[in-house]
C-alpha positions in Angstrom: -44.3 73.4 14.9 -47.8 72.1 14.7 -49.8 71.3 11.6 -53.4 70.8 10.4 -54.5 68.2 7.8 -56.8 69.6 5.1 -58.4 67.5 2.5 -58.4 68.7 -1.1 -61.7 70.5 -2.1 -61.7 68.9 -5.5 -62.0 65.4 -3.9 -64.4 66.7 -1.2 -66.8 67.7 -4.0 -66.8 64.0 -5.0 -67.6 63.0 -1.4 -64.1 62.0 -0.2 -63.4 63.0 3.4 -59.8 63.2 4.6 -59.0 63.2 8.4 -62.0 65.2 9.4 -62.3 64.1 13.0 -58.8 64.9 14.2 -57.1 67.3 11.8 -54.5 68.7 14.3 -51.0 67.4 14.5 -49.8 68.7 17.8 -46.3 70.1 18.5 -44.1 67.3 19.7 -45.9 64.5 17.8 -43.3 62.0 16.7 -40.7 63.5 19.0 -40.0 60.1 20.7 -38.9 58.5 17.4 -36.0 60.3 15.6 -37.1 58.7 12.3 -40.5 60.2 12.6 -43.9 58.6 12.8 -46.0 58.3 9.6 -49.5 59.8 9.8 -52.4 57.5 9.3 -55.2 59.4 7.6 -58.9 58.7 8.1 -60.3 58.5 4.6 -63.8 57.7 3.6 -66.2 58.2 0.7 -69.7 59.4 1.4 -70.4 60.2 -2.3 -72.4 58.1 -4.7 -69.5 57.3 -7.0 -66.5 55.0 -6.4 -63.2 56.9 -6.1 -60.0 55.0 -7.0 -57.0 56.3 -5.1 -53.6 55.9 -6.9 -50.1 55.7 -5.5 -48.6 59.2 -4.9 -52.0 60.8 -5.4 -52.3 64.1 -3.6 -55.3 63.8 -1.3 -54.5 66.4 1.4 -52.2 69.2 2.4 -50.6 70.1 5.7 -50.8 73.6 7.0 -47.9 74.3 9.4 -48.3 76.7 12.3 -45.5 78.1 14.4 -46.0 77.4 18.1 -44.7 80.1 20.4 -43.3 78.8 23.7 -42.1 75.3 24.5 -44.4 72.5 25.3 -43.9 71.0 28.7 -43.9 67.5 27.1 -44.5 66.0 23.6 -47.5 64.1 22.6 -48.1 61.2 25.0 -51.5 59.9 23.9 -52.5 56.3 23.1 -51.5 56.7 19.5 -47.9 58.0 20.0 -46.4 54.8 18.4 -48.9 54.6 15.6 -47.5 53.5 12.3 -48.7 51.7 9.1 -50.6 48.5 9.7 -48.5 45.4 10.0 -49.0 42.9 7.2 
């Protein structure tokens, strides 16, 4: 499986961009960690108004795609161990 991150059009109309520069989640992403790897979304506001994000607010959707064949290896890029920022 692979997926694509799509922002909600209702928020885009206000100027909120969600993960525009790298919307693809490649097959094999998170494979190295059996508990999964949380996605870090790029979120920015280019509109004239402030937008307050709330906990559990739906800001995007994932569109899953079936991948035919078997990848030779999973994702091995520089962000393969990405996770939430450490506090």
